[in-house]
N, C-alpha and C positions, 0 to 999 in steps of 0.2 A: 738497565731495567726499562728505560723508556722504549727501546727497540723491541722489547717483549710485551709492550702494552701494559706495563705495571707502573704504579706510582707509589710513593712513600711519603709519610709525614711523621714528624715527632710531635708528641703532645705531653704536657706535664700532667702529673696526677695530683689532684688536690688532696690535702691531708684527710678530709672526710671520706674520700673515695679509695684510700689505700686498702682498707679492710675488704670491701667488695672486689677490688682488683686482685688482691692477694688470694682470695677464695676462688675467683674465677680462673686464675692462671696458675694456681699452685705455688705461689711465691713463698719460700721458707720464711719463718718468723725472724731468722737472723739476717735477713736482707730487707732493706728499706727502699722500695721502688719510688723513684722520683719522676719517672717518665717512661714512655714506651714508644716504639716505632710501629706504625701500622703500614702494612704492605698489601696492595691489592689492585684489582682491575677497576678502571673508571666505569661509572654507570653507563657512559656513552663511549664506545670504543673510539680511540684516536685513529685518524687516517693512517694507513700503513705507509704511505709515502712521506716519511718524516723529513726528507730532504726539502720538500716543498715548504715545510713549516719553519725551517732553519733560517735565521737571519744571516746575512753576509758577515764574514769575519771582520770586515772594516767597521761594522756597527757595534760589535761586542768586544773588540780587542783595542787596548790603548797602550801605546808605548811611551812611557815617561811623562805624558801629559794627557789631560782630558781634552 
């Protein structure tokens, strides 16, 4: 998704917000929503050259020890 310029996040639904959420998205009464995933474009587009933003593998990979 990142390469397409999309991002996603999970958010929980508070009990008092279940009714409005259910109405807005047509959730059936026999389902109890506890969270949702939002997918969309960032307000500020990310640079298309994602390789320039990636950290080297040595910085993010650990083998057996930190």
